[in-house]
C-alpha positions as CSV (number, residue, x, y, z in Angstrom):
1,X,0.0,0.0,0.0
2,X,2.8,2.4,0.9
3,X,4.6,1.8,-2.4
4,X,1.5,2.7,-4.3
5,X,0.9,5.9,-2.3
6,X,4.5,7.1,-2.5
7,X,5.2,6.0,-6.0
8,X,5.8,8.8,-8.5
9,X,3.5,8.6,-11.5
10,X,5.9,10.3,-13.8
11,X,7.5,13.6,-14.5
12,X,5.6,16.9,-14.3
13,X,5.8,17.1,-18.1
14,X,4.2,13.6,-18.4
15,X,1.5,14.5,-15.9
16,X,0.7,17.8,-17.6
17,X,0.5,16.0,-20.9
18,X,-1.9,13.4,-19.5
19,X,-4.0,16.1,-18.0
20,X,-4.1,18.0,-21.3
21,X,-5.1,14.8,-23.1
22,X,-7.8,14.0,-20.5
23,X,-9.2,17.6,-20.9
24,X,-9.3,17.3,-24.7
25,X,-11.1,13.9,-24.4
26,X,-13.6,15.3,-22.0
27,X,-14.2,18.3,-24.3
28,X,-14.9,16.1,-27.2
29,X,-17.4,14.0,-25.3
30,X,-19.1,17.1,-24.0
31,X,-19.3,18.6,-27.5
32,X,-20.7,15.4,-28.9
33,X,-23.3,15.2,-26.1
34,X,-24.4,18.8,-26.7
35,X,-24.6,18.3,-30.4
36,X,-26.8,15.3,-30.0
37,X,-29.0,16.8,-27.3
38,X,-29.3,20.4,-28.2
39,X,-33.1,20.1,-28.8
40,X,-33.1,22.0,-32.1
41,X,-31.1,24.9,-30.8
42,X,-27.7,26.0,-32.1
43,X,-24.7,26.6,-29.9
44,X,-24.0,30.2,-29.3
45,X,-20.6,29.9,-27.6
46,X,-17.5,30.1,-29.7
47,X,-16.1,26.9,-31.0
48,X,-14.6,27.4,-34.5
49,X,-13.7,31.1,-34.1
50,X,-12.4,30.9,-30.6
51,X,-9.5,33.2,-31.4
52,X,-12.0,35.9,-32.2
53,X,-13.5,35.8,-28.7
54,X,-10.3,35.2,-26.7
55,X,-9.6,38.9,-25.9
56,X,-12.9,39.2,-24.1
57,X,-11.9,36.4,-21.7
58,X,-8.3,37.7,-21.1
59,X,-9.2,40.4,-18.6
60,X,-6.9,41.0,-15.6
61,X,-9.7,41.0,-13.1
62,X,-13.1,39.4,-12.8
63,X,-16.4,41.2,-13.0
64,X,-17.0,40.4,-9.3
65,X,-13.7,41.9,-8.2
66,X,-14.2,45.0,-10.2
67,X,-17.8,45.4,-8.9
68,X,-16.7,44.9,-5.3
69,X,-13.8,47.3,-5.5
70,X,-16.1,50.0,-7.1
71,X,-18.7,49.5,-4.3
72,X,-16.0,49.8,-1.6
73,X,-14.6,52.9,-3.2
74,X,-18.0,54.6,-3.4
75,X,-18.8,53.6,0.2
76,X,-15.5,55.0,1.5
77,X,-16.0,58.3,-0.5
78,X,-19.5,58.7,0.9
79,X,-18.2,58.0,4.5
80,X,-15.4,60.5,4.1
81,X,-17.8,63.1,2.8
82,X,-20.2,62.6,5.7
83,X,-17.4,62.7,8.3
84,X,-16.1,66.0,7.0
85,X,-19.6,67.6,7.1
86,X,-20.2,66.6,10.7
87,X,-20.0,69.6,13.1
88,X,-17.5,69.2,15.9
89,X,-18.6,69.7,19.5
90,X,-16.3,71.7,21.8
C-alpha cells in the first residue's frame, strides 16, 4: 500500500500531458453530447472562431472583483464626505 501511495506517477511534463489529453477527451465527449442533445437549438458559444473571442476572456480581473472594488470605493468616499460635514462639538 505504501509503495502505491508514494510511487511517482511520472515527471511533471508527463503529468501535464496526461491532464491535457484528458481535458481534450472530455471536451470532445461534451461537445458530442451537446450536439446530440441540443433540442433543435444551435450553440452560441465560440467553437470554431475561438481566437476571435479570446480577448474578451483575457481580462486582468473578474467582474465580481471590479464590482466589489467599485462599491468599496463609493462607500468610502461617501463615508469620508459625511465625516467632513459633521460639526465638531467643543
